N, C-alpha and C positions, 0 to 999 in steps of 0.2 A: 504494500500500500504506500502510495506517495505521501510525503510529509504533509500533514493537514495544517492549513492556515487556521488560526483561531477563529471561532465564531465572531468574536468581537471585531476582529480586523475585517472579516468578510462583510459584516453588517455595516461597519463604518464606511467602507468603500461603496456599498450599494446605496446607503443613505444619501451620499453625495449625488449619485446619479438620480435617485428618486426626487430630490429637491429640484434638480434641473428640469426633470420631466414635468413636475407639478406646475412649473411656471407656464406651461402650455395650456393649462386649464384655468377657467375664470373663477378662481378661488382666492379671495382676498385675505392676506396675512395668515396663511396656513401655518399650523403648528403640527409637526410630525411626532408621533409616539410609536416606537417600535413595538410590533406585536409578535411576529414569529419569523423564523428563518428555516424553511424546509424546502418543499418543492418550489414554491415561490417565496419571496421575502415581502412581508406585508407591514404596512404602517397605518395607524389611525391618523386621520387628518381632522383637526378641529379648526374652525374659523367662524367668522360672523355669518357665513353662508350656510353653516350647518356642519354635520359630522359625516365623514366619508371614509372609505377604505381605499388605500392606494396599494396596488399590487405591482411588484417588479418581477416579471416572468423570467424563469430560467431559460437561457438560450437552448434551442433544440428541444424544448419541452414537448413539442408535438411531433417530433421525428426530425431527423437530420436534414431532410429535403423539403420541409414544410415552412412556408413563410409565416413566422410567428405573428406578424401584424394581421394577416388574413385570418389565422386560426383564432386569435383572441377576438378580433372583430366579429367573427361568425358566432362565437359564444355570446357576445353582447347583442347581436341581432336576435338570437333566440330569447334572451332575457327580455328584450323589448317586446317580442311577440307574445311571450307568456303573460306579460303585464297587460297587453292589449286584448288577448283572447280569453283569459281566465281570471279567477279571483285569487290565484296563488300570490303569496307574498314573496317576491324574489327581489334581489338587489336591483336598484335603478342604475342603468349604465349612464355614465356622464361623458359627453363629447368634449373634445378640446375646443379652443377658441376658433379653430378653423374647420370644425365640424367632423373631425376624425374620432374614431373610438379609441385610438392608442396614441401615445407619445413615445418617442425613442430618445434616450440619452445614453451616451457612451456605449452604444450598441445594444442597450437593454430596453426591451419593450415593456412599457408601463401602461396600466389602465386604472381608471377611477370609477368607484361604485358608491352609491348611496349606502349609508350605514344601516344595518339591520339590528333592531333592538330585540332583547329576549334573553332567555337563560338556556344553557345547555343542560341536558339531563342524562349525560352519558354515564355518570358515576353510579347512580342508583335509579335506573328507569323503572317505570311502572308499565303495565300492559297498555294503558291509555296512550302513552307516548308512541308506541308502535302502531296502535290503532289509527292515530292521527297521521302518522307517516304513510300508512297504507292508503288512506284516502287521498293524500297529496300525490302519491305516485300514480294512482289511477287517473287523476286529473292531468298530470304531467304527460303520461303516455297517450292519453286520449288526444290532447292538443298536438302532440308530436305526430300522431298518426294522420292528422287532418291538416297539417301545416305544410305548405309547399316551400321547400328550401329555396332561399333566394339564389340568384346567379352568383357564382364565385364562392359559395359556402364551403368552408374547409374546416373539418373537425376529424378527430380520430375515428377510425372504424374499429370497434371492439369485436373483432372476429378472431379466429383461431391464430392467425399469423401475428396479430398484435399482442395477444396474451402469451403466446408460446414461441414465437419466432424472434426475428431480430429487427423488428420495426422500430421499437422504442429506444430511448436513451434514459438512463436512470442515474442521476448524480453525475452527468457527464460521461458515463460509461455506456457502451452499447449493451443491449439486452443479452447478446451472446457472451460478452465479458462477464456479465452478472451471473449467467448460468454457470460459467466456469469457476466462479468464486464460491459456489455453493458447496457445502460439505457433501461427501458421497451419499450418506443416508438421505439427506434432503433432496439431492439431485435425483435419486431414484424415485422418491415420492412425486416430485414435480413431473418427471418423465411419465409416470403412470397417469397423472391427471391429464397431461397433454394427450396421451394415447386415447383415454376415454373420451375426451372432449372433441376429438376429431370426428368420432362417430356421432356424438350428441348433436354437435352443431350442424353436421351434414343432414341429420334427420330433421332438425328443427327448421332449417331453411331460413329465409330472411323476409317472409311476408310481414306486412304491418301489424298483424295480430301478435307477433312475437318479437319483432325487431324494428325499432324506430330510434329516434334520438332518445337518449337516456341521460340522467344526471351522472351516473356511474360512480358516485362517491357519497351517497346520501346516508352516511352513518350518523349516529346521534351527536357527533360534534359538529356536524354541518346542518343541523336543524336547531333553531332557536324557538323556545316555547314561551309564549306571552299570553297567559290565560288560555283560552281555547284556540288561539291562533298559532300557526306554525310558520315561522319565517325561514326560508331556505337560504343557504349561503354556499359559496365555493363550488361553482359550476366549472371549475378549471379542467375537470376530467370529462366533461360532457362530450358525447359523440354518438354515432350510430352504434347501437348495440342491443343486446337481448334484455327484454323485460325481466326475465328471471334473474339476471345479474343484478339489476336494480333492486329486486326484492331480497337478494342474498346479502347485499351490502349492509343494511341495518342490523342483520342478524348475526353475522359471522363472528363478531367479537364476544358474543354471549353464548356460544355453542356449549360451553361447560357450565353456564350459569344455571342454578336450580330452577329459575323461572323461564328457562328457554322455551319449553312447550307453550306456555301462556303468551310469551312474546310473539312467537311464530303464529299462533292462532289469531291473536289480535291483529297483527299486520295483514294476514291473508283475509280475515273477515271483512276488514274495511276496504281492501283492494277489490274484492269481488272475484268472479271466476278467473282462474289462471290456466292458460293453455299449457299443457305438458308439465304440470306441477311436480310430477315424479322426478323431474330433473333438477329440482331446487338444490338438493344436496351436491349435485355435480357442480353447480355454480358457486356454492359455498366453497368447495375445494378450489375452484378457479380463482376465487377472491384471495384465498391464502397464497396461491402462487403469485398473483399479481402484486400483492402486498410484500411478499418475501423478496421478489426481484427488485421492487422499488426500494425497499429498506436496505438491501445489500448494496445497491448502487449509491444511495445517499450516504452510507457509512464510509464510502471511499472518499467523500468530500467533506462531510459534516462531523466534527468531533463528537457531538452529542449522540448522533446515531451510531458512531463507531463504538462508543462506550457501552451501548445497550444491545449490540448486535447478537452476541451469544445468547442472551436471555430471550430475545425476540425469536431467533431461529429455533430455539428449543421449544418454545410455545407453538410455533407453526408446525413443527415435526409432530408433537403430541396431538395436535388438533387433526392433522391429516391422517394419523394412525386411526383415529376414531372414524373419520369420514370414509377412508378407503377400506377399512375392515381388515 
């Protein structure tokens, strides 16, 4: 592993770029507060104009041959359409002074969103939180199935090649490099999930009843609860994908939780009929693979991820033992 630059040094450099990019938005006297440094680096922006979220997007986040400005702009096109077509509470995308969705500073693509209030319930959720997420996902998938993608729309396609091939980059490493960094036992499990999913995805096909735009990362840290309202955040992974994957994402971290059956039942009851529900566990396993590759790549770049890599991969291994039998 190459020598890691400290997180403080990384964030300080990115903050300077973020400040330059923010000048392209019509925000008066903005004050930046660091939030997190992971897949993207994010800052809260406070000003007389309100509160916002500034995202500094990792280069090649959407693949090495993808224009990040187009990919981020397409994400924000969908957010604007969701606001127009549904009653879902999603972040409001903010345009620059010259009408663009993104600003670029020092080669880094940045975007600005309206702030979403509410509380995360990931630590000690109740079935009602999963029930509300199920209803949200049903509305999201219904809108996606009926929305015509605008010309030039560019997002990830969450198919077999994206999950298991060499399409993505994680922490600046190719997916193939991340596969090579896995321990032999974990690599064996990941290979087995890949083998199974070739058949599953081939059988499912890509008709709109199973495959549309999806959030792709709607776990309980990306949903803010405000009374009965659910406010969604972090559409950074959104793309064309399987509805079953979107349903697996809220559940996967709770597979070993004693309330898992109740969580699963609440989510599915609110979502309604699910085509090919018997494959939900296959998509849970796929989520563990996707997370494991992402975490392994991030650990090559981010000291906080590196420090926790062994514990995280051990948890993934135990979880896949249960799912794979």
